[in-house]
C-alpha positions as CSV (number, residue, x, y, z in Angstrom):
1,M,-19.6,6.0,-16.3
2,L,-16.8,4.5,-14.0
3,K,-16.6,6.4,-10.4
4,C,-13.1,6.8,-8.6
5,S,-13.5,7.4,-4.7
6,Y,-10.3,9.0,-3.8
7,V,-9.0,7.7,0.1
8,V,-6.7,10.2,1.5
9,L,-5.2,9.7,4.4
10,I,-3.7,13.1,6.3
11,F,-1.6,13.4,9.3
12,N,0.0,16.3,9.8
13,N,0.6,17.6,6.3
14,E,0.0,21.3,7.0
15,N,3.1,22.4,4.2
16,N,1.3,20.3,1.3
17,I,-2.7,20.1,1.7
18,Q,-3.0,22.9,-0.8
19,K,-0.5,21.5,-3.3
20,L,-2.4,18.3,-2.9
21,V,-5.6,19.4,-3.2
22,H,-4.8,21.6,-6.4
23,S,-3.5,18.1,-8.0
24,L,-6.8,16.3,-6.9
25,Q,-8.8,19.9,-8.8
26,S,-6.3,18.9,-11.8
27,I,-7.2,15.3,-12.0
28,V,-8.2,14.8,-16.3
29,G,-10.4,11.4,-17.6
30,N,-13.9,10.9,-18.3
31,F,-15.1,9.1,-14.8
32,R,-17.0,10.0,-12.1
33,R,-15.0,11.1,-8.8
34,E,-15.4,11.5,-5.2
35,F,-13.0,12.3,-2.6
36,I,-12.6,10.9,1.0
37,F,-10.2,12.8,3.6
38,I,-9.1,11.1,6.8
39,D,-7.4,13.5,9.1
40,D,-5.9,10.9,11.5
41,G,-5.4,13.0,14.6
42,S,-3.3,15.4,13.2
43,T,-1.7,18.2,16.0
44,D,-0.8,20.6,13.0
45,N,-3.3,23.0,11.2
46,S,-3.6,20.0,8.4
47,L,-7.3,19.7,9.1
48,K,-8.0,23.8,9.2
49,I,-6.3,24.2,5.8
50,L,-8.0,21.2,4.2
51,K,-11.6,22.5,5.2
52,Q,-10.6,25.8,3.6
53,S,-9.3,23.8,0.1
54,I,-11.3,21.5,-0.6
55,A,-14.5,23.9,-1.8
56,T,-14.1,23.0,-5.4
57,L,-14.2,19.7,-5.0
58,P,-17.4,17.4,-5.9
59,K,-18.4,14.8,-3.1
60,T,-16.2,15.3,-0.4
61,T,-16.5,13.8,2.8
62,I,-13.5,14.7,5.6
63,I,-13.8,12.3,8.7
64,S,-12.0,13.9,11.6
65,Q,-10.3,11.4,14.1
66,Q,-8.0,10.4,17.2
67,N,-4.9,8.4,15.8
68,I,-5.7,5.1,15.1
69,G,-3.6,4.5,12.0
70,P,-4.1,3.9,8.4
71,A,-5.1,0.5,8.3
72,L,-8.0,1.1,10.6
73,S,-8.5,4.3,8.9
74,L,-8.9,3.1,5.4
75,N,-11.0,0.3,6.1
76,K,-12.9,3.2,7.8
77,A,-13.1,4.9,4.1
78,I,-13.5,2.1,2.4
79,N,-16.9,1.1,3.9
80,L,-17.9,4.6,2.8
81,V,-16.9,5.0,-1.1
82,D,-19.2,4.0,-3.9
83,G,-17.0,4.2,-6.6
84,D,-15.7,1.3,-9.1
85,Y,-12.0,1.7,-8.0
86,V,-10.2,3.2,-5.2
87,H,-7.2,5.3,-5.6
88,F,-4.9,5.5,-2.2
89,V,-3.8,9.0,-1.7
90,Q,-1.3,9.9,1.0
91,G,-1.0,14.0,2.7
92,F,2.7,14.3,2.2
93,E,2.3,13.9,-1.8
94,I,0.8,15.1,-4.9
95,L,-1.4,13.2,-8.1
96,Q,0.3,13.9,-11.6
97,P,-2.8,14.8,-13.7
98,E,-3.6,11.5,-15.7
99,S,-2.4,9.4,-13.2
100,T,-5.8,8.0,-12.4
101,I,-6.9,7.5,-15.7
102,K,-3.6,5.6,-16.5
103,L,-4.3,2.9,-13.5
104,I,-7.7,2.6,-14.6
105,N,-6.5,2.1,-18.0
106,C,-4.1,-0.5,-16.8
107,C,-6.7,-2.3,-14.9
108,E,-9.1,-2.2,-17.7
109,T,-6.8,-3.4,-20.5
110,M,-5.3,-5.7,-18.3
111,T,-8.4,-7.5,-16.4
112,A,-6.6,-7.1,-13.5
113,S,-8.1,-5.5,-10.3
114,V,-5.0,-3.7,-8.9
115,A,-2.9,-0.9,-11.1
116,I,0.5,0.0,-8.9
117,G,2.7,3.1,-10.8
118,R,5.9,4.8,-9.5
119,S,6.2,7.4,-7.3
120,S,9.3,10.0,-7.3
121,T,10.6,12.5,-5.3
122,S,11.1,14.7,-8.8
123,F,9.1,16.2,-11.4
124,S,12.4,15.8,-13.7
125,E,11.6,11.6,-13.6
126,T,7.9,11.9,-14.6
127,K,7.4,10.2,-18.5
128,S,6.4,12.5,-21.0
129,S,2.5,12.0,-21.9
130,N,3.2,10.8,-25.7
131,R,5.6,8.1,-25.2
132,P,4.1,4.6,-24.7
133,S,3.1,3.3,-21.3
134,Y,5.2,-0.1,-20.3
135,I,2.9,-2.4,-18.4
136,Q,3.7,-5.5,-16.6
137,V,1.5,-8.4,-14.9
138,R,2.1,-10.3,-12.8
139,T,-0.3,-13.2,-12.4
140,C,0.7,-14.8,-9.0
141,P,2.6,-11.8,-6.9
142,I,2.6,-13.5,-3.5
143,K,5.8,-14.7,-4.3
144,E,7.2,-11.3,-5.3
145,I,5.3,-9.5,-1.7
146,L,7.1,-11.9,0.3
147,E,10.6,-11.6,-1.4
148,H,10.4,-8.0,-1.5
149,S,11.1,-8.0,-5.3
150,P,9.8,-6.1,-7.0
151,Q,9.3,-3.7,-4.4
152,A,5.9,-2.1,-5.7
153,S,4.4,-5.4,-5.4
154,R,3.9,-4.8,-2.1
155,N,2.2,-1.2,-2.3
156,V,-1.3,-1.5,-2.0
157,G,-2.8,0.9,-0.2
158,L,0.2,3.4,-0.4
159,S,1.1,6.0,-3.4
160,A,0.4,5.3,-6.9
161,S,-2.1,2.2,-6.3
162,L,-5.8,1.4,-7.5
163,V,-7.8,-0.8,-6.6
164,R,-11.5,-2.3,-7.5
165,L,-14.0,-2.0,-4.7
166,K,-15.3,-5.1,-5.4
167,L,-11.4,-7.0,-4.6
168,L,-11.4,-4.5,-1.6
169,E,-14.9,-5.4,0.0
170,Q,-14.0,-9.5,-1.1
171,I,-10.6,-9.1,1.3
172,N,-12.7,-7.6,3.6
173,G,-10.1,-4.3,3.7
174,A,-6.8,-4.5,5.3
175,D,-5.8,-6.2,8.3
176,D,-7.2,-4.5,11.0
177,L,-4.6,-5.5,13.9
178,V,-1.6,-4.2,11.8
179,Y,-1.0,-0.7,12.6
180,N,0.2,-0.1,8.8
181,C,-1.8,-1.4,6.1
182,N,0.0,-1.8,2.8
183,M,1.4,-5.3,3.4
184,S,-2.1,-6.8,4.8
185,L,-3.7,-5.4,1.6
186,S,-1.0,-6.4,-0.8
187,L,-1.0,-10.1,0.3
188,R,-4.6,-10.2,0.7
189,C,-5.7,-8.7,-3.1
190,A,-2.9,-11.3,-4.5
191,Q,-5.0,-14.1,-3.6
192,Y,-7.1,-13.3,-5.5
193,S,-6.1,-11.2,-8.5
194,K,-2.8,-10.3,-10.7
195,F,-1.1,-6.9,-10.4
196,A,-0.7,-4.7,-13.3
197,F,2.7,-2.2,-13.1
198,I,2.8,0.5,-15.2
199,D,5.7,2.3,-15.8
200,E,4.5,6.2,-15.0
201,V,5.5,8.3,-12.5
202,I,1.7,8.5,-10.7
203,S,2.6,10.2,-7.5
204,I,5.1,13.0,-6.1
205,T,6.2,12.3,-2.9
206,E,8.6,13.9,0.0
207,N,12.1,12.5,0.3
208,I,11.4,11.1,3.8
209,T,14.9,9.6,5.8
210,K,13.5,6.8,8.1
211,S,15.2,6.7,11.5
212,E,16.1,3.2,12.9
213,A,12.7,2.9,15.4
214,Q,10.8,3.6,11.9
215,L,12.5,1.0,10.6
216,M,12.1,-1.4,13.6
217,F,8.4,-0.8,13.4
218,E,8.2,-1.0,10.2
219,T,9.9,-4.5,10.4
220,Y,7.4,-5.6,12.9
221,N,3.9,-4.8,10.8
222,N,5.6,-6.2,7.9
223,L,6.1,-10.0,9.9
224,R,3.1,-9.6,12.0
225,A,0.9,-9.1,8.7
226,I,2.6,-11.6,7.0
227,L,2.0,-14.1,10.2
228,N,-1.6,-13.5,10.4
229,F,-1.9,-14.2,6.5
230,V,-0.2,-17.1,7.1
231,Q,-2.3,-18.2,10.1
232,T,-5.7,-17.5,8.5
233,N,-4.3,-19.0,4.7
234,P,-2.3,-22.4,6.1
235,E,-3.5,-24.5,3.0
236,F,-3.0,-21.3,0.7
237,C,0.4,-20.6,1.8
238,Q,1.6,-24.1,2.0
239,S,3.7,-23.7,-1.2
240,Y,5.7,-20.8,-0.4
241,K,7.2,-22.2,2.6
242,S,10.6,-20.7,1.2
243,S,9.4,-17.4,0.2
244,L,8.2,-17.1,3.9
245,L,11.4,-18.0,5.0
246,L,13.0,-15.6,2.8
247,A,10.6,-13.0,3.6
248,L,11.8,-13.7,7.6
249,S,15.5,-13.1,6.5
250,N,15.4,-9.9,4.2
251,E,12.6,-8.1,6.6
252,L,15.1,-8.5,9.5
253,K,18.3,-7.7,7.5
254,T,16.5,-3.4,7.9
255,I,17.5,-3.8,11.2
256,Q,21.3,-3.4,11.9
257,A,22.5,-6.9,13.7
258,K,19.4,-8.7,13.6
259,C,19.8,-10.9,10.8
260,S,22.2,-13.4,13.0
261,Y,24.0,-16.5,11.8
262,Y,21.6,-18.5,13.4
263,L,18.6,-16.9,11.3
264,K,20.8,-18.0,8.1
265,Y,21.8,-21.1,9.1
266,L,17.9,-21.9,9.7
267,L,16.9,-20.8,6.7
268,S,19.9,-22.8,4.6
269,K,18.5,-25.8,6.8
270,W,14.9,-25.4,6.1
271,F,14.4,-24.1,2.7
272,N,13.1,-27.2,1.1
273,N,11.8,-29.6,4.3
274,A,10.3,-26.8,6.9
275,N,6.8,-27.1,8.1
276,L,4.4,-24.8,7.9
277,E,4.1,-24.5,12.2
278,Q,8.0,-24.2,12.1
279,I,7.9,-21.1,10.3
280,I,5.0,-19.8,12.0
281,N,6.5,-20.6,15.2
282,Y,9.7,-18.8,13.9
283,Y,7.9,-15.5,13.1
284,E,6.7,-15.6,16.4
285,Q,9.8,-15.7,18.2
286,E,11.6,-13.0,16.0
287,L,8.4,-10.9,16.7
288,A,8.6,-11.1,20.4
289,K,12.4,-10.1,19.7
290,L,11.3,-6.9,17.9
291,L,8.7,-5.8,21.0
């Protein structure tokens, strides 16, 4: 029988812990399960409420630590799990009862090691279970990740994603030199697996508005993850030079006034004849500006 390991990252989620745990208790499907919670330095009552809420969950581990960020926390959890699949969960969401089995079936049916569903801020968007699920497979998702199309292609390690443990071990987890995990996990997984997207709401999340500073930090993390990936996989990335330039331009558009005329000029000039060293240098320059 297949086994799924749930990796749940908690950070100041005291208002949602009980609802989250209840949703985990309500998960259905013919598979074994284990739960690993990582409280990443919460300063509220998250840890206390979590300890009080998990009594009925099977095989549960809680890790309490000072804040080190999602990437290092996730890698720590990956070293502890022993399931066939890892279902990633965040402390501010709740899962649909059939979420995991739908993602597992998606991987098994499509012979993929990564399955990604949809997150929603409303229960009203969830589909009726008697409607067929639409599954789309991307056989070479690197280009889509870099060009941000679709958005879900970057969501490995975030809400509504599930990955085979063997693949996570093969890629050695997320880039631990980057605070956030989703971009580096998505890129690393895309080297070795196709991505299966299922048109189903897997998780319900809070509607979070990001500040300018948070957007800048997110942009920095994404660019740093891409840069690190290119530097460690230059031969693999040779055929994605145009997409790398587009990724640089599109990321900087999220920061007001950052996407300069000069960048657009370089993008048009280099689109067909840029070399990888030039692109790496420009990534480094833009990262320095963000600091």
